[in-house]
C-alpha positions in Angstrom: -13.7 89.4 223.9 -10.5 90.3 222.2 -10.2 93.4 220.0 -7.0 94.2 218.2 -5.0 92.3 220.7 -6.7 93.8 223.7 -9.1 91.8 226.0 -12.2 93.9 226.7 -15.6 93.1 228.2 -18.4 93.1 225.7 -21.0 95.8 226.3 -23.7 93.4 225.3 -23.5 89.6 225.0 -25.7 88.7 222.0 -23.9 85.5 221.2 -26.2 83.2 219.1 -29.0 85.8 219.2 -31.8 85.6 216.6 -32.1 89.2 215.4 -33.3 88.3 211.9 -35.6 90.9 210.4 -35.1 93.2 213.4 -35.2 97.0 212.9 -31.9 98.1 214.5 -31.7 101.4 212.7 -29.4 103.8 214.6 -28.7 101.1 217.3 -25.5 101.4 219.3 -24.0 97.9 219.3 -20.4 99.0 219.7 -18.3 96.5 221.5 -21.2 93.9 221.4 -20.5 90.2 221.1 -22.6 89.0 218.2 -20.7 85.8 217.6 -22.9 83.4 215.7 -25.8 85.8 215.8 -28.5 85.7 213.0 -28.9 89.2 211.7 -30.3 88.1 208.3 -32.6 90.7 206.7 -32.0 93.0 209.7 -32.1 96.8 209.2 -28.9 98.2 210.7 -29.0 101.5 208.8 -26.7 104.0 210.5 -26.0 101.5 213.4 -22.8 101.7 215.3 -21.0 98.3 215.3 -17.6 99.7 216.1 -15.3 97.0 217.6 -18.2 94.5 217.7 -17.5 90.8 217.3 -19.5 89.4 214.4 -17.5 86.2 214.0 -19.5 83.6 212.1 -22.6 85.8 212.2 -25.2 85.6 209.4 -25.9 89.0 207.8 -27.6 87.6 204.7 -29.4 90.5 202.9 -28.9 92.8 205.9 -29.1 96.5 205.4 -26.0 98.2 206.8 -26.2 101.5 204.8 -24.2 104.2 206.6 -23.3 101.8 209.4 -20.0 102.1 211.3 -18.1 98.9 211.5 -14.8 100.5 212.5 -12.5 97.8 213.9 -15.3 95.2 213.7 -14.4 91.5 213.5 -16.4 89.8 210.7 -14.3 86.6 210.4 -16.3 83.9 208.8 -19.4 86.1 208.6 -21.9 85.5 205.9 -22.7 88.9 204.2 -24.3 87.4 201.1 -26.5 90.1 199.5 -25.8 92.6 202.3 -26.0 96.3 201.5 -22.9 98.1 202.9 -23.4 101.3 200.9 -21.5 104.2 202.5 -20.6 102.0 205.5 -17.3 102.7 207.4 -15.4 99.4 207.3 -12.0 100.9 208.3 -9.9 98.5 210.2 -12.6 95.7 210.0 -11.5 92.1 209.7 -13.3 90.2 206.9 -11.0 87.1 206.9 -13.0 84.2 205.5 -16.2 86.2 205.2 -18.7 85.5 202.4 -19.1 88.9 200.5 -20.8 87.5 197.4 -23.4 89.9 195.9 -22.5 92.5 198.7 -23.1 96.2 197.8 -20.1 98.3 198.8 -20.7 101.5 196.8 -19.1 104.5 198.7 -18.0 102.3 201.6 -14.8 103.1 203.4 -12.8 99.9 203.0 -10.6 98.4 205.8 -7.5 100.1 204.3 -9.2 103.5 204.3 -9.9 103.7 200.6 -13.4 104.5 199.3 -15.0 101.8 197.2 -16.6 103.0 193.9 
């Protein structure tokens, strides 16, 4: 897995995993490979997804309130209807991600600003 130009070994390989509707509150998924994973309707409240790879993952209507997504790759991810209230998205890559109807109130944006 490549993170910010560095090749690192993923802490957990959850590529293509079906975690839809899972309760992952407070989970430590930092440095996990969640490429193409289905996290639709999952509860990731206060989860740590720092430097995780969520390329092309489905996060439809997922709850990520207070989650840490520092340096996370979300390229091509589907976040339709996801709740990212107060999430830390600093340094995250959302290139090509679907953010339609996503809630970002109070989230720290990739550039470090706070979304209102």
